[in-house]
N, C-alpha and C positions, 0 to 999 in steps of 0.2 A: 134452773137453766142447764141443759145437758152439756157435758164437756165435749169439746171437739175431739174427734178421733185422731190419735197421733199417726203420723205417716210411717209406714213400715219401711225399714232400711235393711237392704240385703247385705249380708256379710260376705262380700266378694273376696276380700283379702284373706279370709279364712283358708282359702285354697291356693294362696299365692306360692307356697313352697312346692306343692305338687305341680302347679303350673310352670314354675321355673325349671323343675326337673324335666317335665315334658318338653318344654321349649329347648332346653339344653340337649336333650336326646335327639330331637328332630334336626337341630342345627348340625350336630356331629354327624348324623346319618346323611344329611344333605351335602355337607362338605366332602364326606367320604365318597358319595356317589358322583359328585362333580369331579373329584380327582381320579376316580377309577373308570366310571362309565362315560364321563363328560356329557356334553349336550348333543342331541341328535339334530344337528343344524340342517335346515332346509336349503332349497336352491338359492334363496336370497343371500345366504352366507357362503355356500360352497360352489354354486354354479352347477350346470348339468345340461341335460338335453330336453328339449320341449318338442312334443309331437302332437300335431293337430289332425284329427280324423273326422270325417263327416259320415252321417248315417242318413238313410232315406226315411227312417222312422225315428220316433223319440228313443234315445239311447238309454239302456239300462246301466246306470253307473255302477251299481252293486255287482252286476254280473261281470262288467269289465274289470273291476278291482279284483274279483275272485280269480279271473283268468290270469291277470298279471301276477298275482301272488303265487299261484300254482306253477307258473312258468319261471319263477325265481326272481321276479322283479318286485321284491317286497317293499322297496322304497318308493314305488310309483305313486304319484298323487294324481287322481282322476277327477276332473271337474268339468262342468258344462261351460261352454264358451259362447255367449251370445244367445243361443236358443237351445232347444232340447235335442236337436240333431247334431250339433257341433260339440266335440269333446276334446279337451286338452289333457294330455298325459305328460307329466313332468317326472323326470328320473334323475337321480344323482349319479350319473355315470357319463363318461366322456362321449363326445360325438363321434359316430362312425358312419360311413356311407351306407352300411347295410342295416343299421339299427331300425330305421323307419319301416323298411320292408319286412323285417323280422316281426315287428309288433303288428303290422297290418295282416300278415299271414296268420299270426297267432289268433287275432280277433276273428278273422274270417273262418278259421277252422273250428273255433270253439263257440261262436255265437252264430249258429246256423240260421236263426230266424230272420236274419237281415243280411242278405248277400250284397247289398249295395254300399258296402263300406269302402270309402276312398281315402287315400292319404292326401292331406292338404299341404302340410309343410313339416319339415324337420329342421331344427336349428339349435345351435349351442347357445345357452343362456349364461352369461358371465355373472359372477356374484355381485349383487347390488350393494352388499356390505363387505368391503375388503378388510384385510388385517389392520390397515392404518385407521380406517374409519371406526372399526371395532375398538381399537385401543383408545382412540380419541373419545369415543362414547363412554368408555369406562372411566376415563379421567374426568369427563364432564359430569358424570354421575357423582363421583367423589367430591368434586367441587360444589355441586348442588347440595349435597349433604352437609358440607362445611358451612355453606351460606345459611341453610335451614337452621343449623345448630346456633349460629351467631344470632339470627333473627329471634329465635325462641328464647335464647339467653337474655336478649335485650327486652323482648316483649313480656316475658314471664320471669324466669330465674334460671340460673345455670343448670340446676338439677333437673328442671323440666326439659331443657335442651338435650341432656344426656339420655333421658327416657325416650324422647321423641325420636332421636336418631337411632337409638338401639331398637326401637319398635320397627322403624323402616328397614334397617338392616336385617332384622329377624324375618320380616315378611318377604323380602327379596330373596334371601338365602333359601328359605323353605320352599318358596315357589319354584325357584330354579332347581332345587333338589328333587322336587316332585317330577319335573319334566325330565331330569336326568335319570332318575331311578326307573321310571316307566318308559323311557326313551320315546316320549311324545315329540313329534316333529316341532322344532323350534325355528320359526321364521319371523319375518318382520311384523306380522299381525300379533304374534305372541310378545314380541318386544314392545309393541305399542300397548298391549294389555298390561305388561309389567310396569310401564310408566304410569298407566292409569291407576294401578294398584297403589303405587307410591303416593299419588295425589289423594286417593280415597283414604288411605291409612293416615296420612298426615292431617287431613281435614278432621277426621274422627278424633285423632289424638289431641288436636288443638281445642276442639269443643270440650273434651273431657278435662283438659288442663285448665281451661278458662273457668270451669265450674269448681274445680279443686281450689284454685287460687281464691276465688270469691268466697268459698266456704271457710278457708283458712282465716280470712279476715273478718268473718261474721260469727263463726263458731269458736270463740276465744277459749272456752273452757273444755272443749272436746279434744280427745287425743287425735294424733294424725291418722290412725286407722279409722276412727269414727268419721273424721272429716272426709277421707277419701271414699269410704263406703257410702256416705251420704251423697257425695258428688256423683258417684257412679250410678246410684239409684235414681238420682234426679235426671240423668241423661239417658237412662236405660230405654225409656219409651221412644225417645228420638232415635237412638241407635237401632232399635229393633225395626221401627217403621222404615228408616232409610235402608237398612240392610235387606229387609224382606222385599220391599218394592224393587230394589236393584236386582235381587236374586230372581224375582219373577220375570223380569225382562231378559236376564241372562239365560234362564232356562228355556225361554222361547227361542232365543238365538241358538242355543246349544242343540236343541232338537229339530228346529225347523229352519235354521239359517243357512244350511248347506255346508259343504266340505270346506269352503274357503275360510269361513269365520268360525269353524268348529273349535279349533285350538284357541282362538281369541276368547271365545265365550268360556271355554274350560279354564283358561288362566285367570280370567276375571272372577269366575265363581270361586275358585280356590283362594284368590287374593282377597275377596270381600270377606270370606269366612275368617281367614287368618288376620286380616286387618282389624276386624271387629274384636277378635280375641286379644290381639296385641295391645290395643288401646287400653284394655282393662288389666291384663295380666303381665304386660311387659312395661309399658310406659308408666302406669300408676304404681306397679310393684317396685320399680326401680326407685321411685321417690322414697318409699319406705326403706329400701336398702341403703339409700344415701342419707337416711335420718333427717328427712324434711321436717321442719318445725315451723311454728307460728312466726318466730323471729325472722325466718328467711324471707317472709313476705310482708313484714311490717312496713308501712309507709310512714316515713318520718314527717311529722307535722311541725312546721316552724311558725312560732307565734310572731305576730306583727311586731317589728322593732328588734327582733333577735338577729344576731349576726352569726352565720355559720361559715367556717373557714373555707370549706370546699365549694361554697356557692359563688357564682360569678358576681 
């Protein structure tokens, strides 16, 4: 009778020190960029001026963006509004009585193929997220991380909770650092994507943690590195299928979703990649750094009739 072929186990933890060095470098660069460059907040955070113009023909948004940039309005966001003839231009500058006429004249002089451009409205848009709401959001996120840490500590073990929260902080800091370093517009859609990244990363980390805990209880004679490598190998197919299908949708949104959700898709693409990486090389690696052992996950079995002091 032929022997069954043993399952191949990938040695993920062999690269854990290199991964820790890479993560540390990215975090330091991200914090430096956030301190020096800060985030390029959009109108949702800073407020600004909104200008609506109408065309007789479908508007060429790329041509309008090029004209605005050449005229010195680099921060202008140009999107379609309702149909192909209506265009919204949002700028991070204070409202003036002449700004609408300046933009209208600029478009008429540089986009000659459509002389029927008209100014529909010009108005000041206040920030949807003020300083108070921003501070409260930050405190709420810290509170959520604390609750997550308590839940995982009770559901799994304290060392798992440290790894999970470290992975979440790792993902958020590097994603923010990316937007700060490249000065990508940071608005409410990006904030929503950042919260989605936290949920995605946490879900992936919990799936990996559950398999690690299960393997620690069944692979009694294996070393912690062997147990974790086996768990990561077991969940690899699930991780790849989930990540790849998510990336396929996000790529479609990134290339064909339009200007409004471009940054949203960009943040999620980055977050999915970092979240998948952190589940392996941050959350699992921290377990080894904290010397996780089989004894940490032993379930004490009490025989019938025995009395244990700490039992009710």
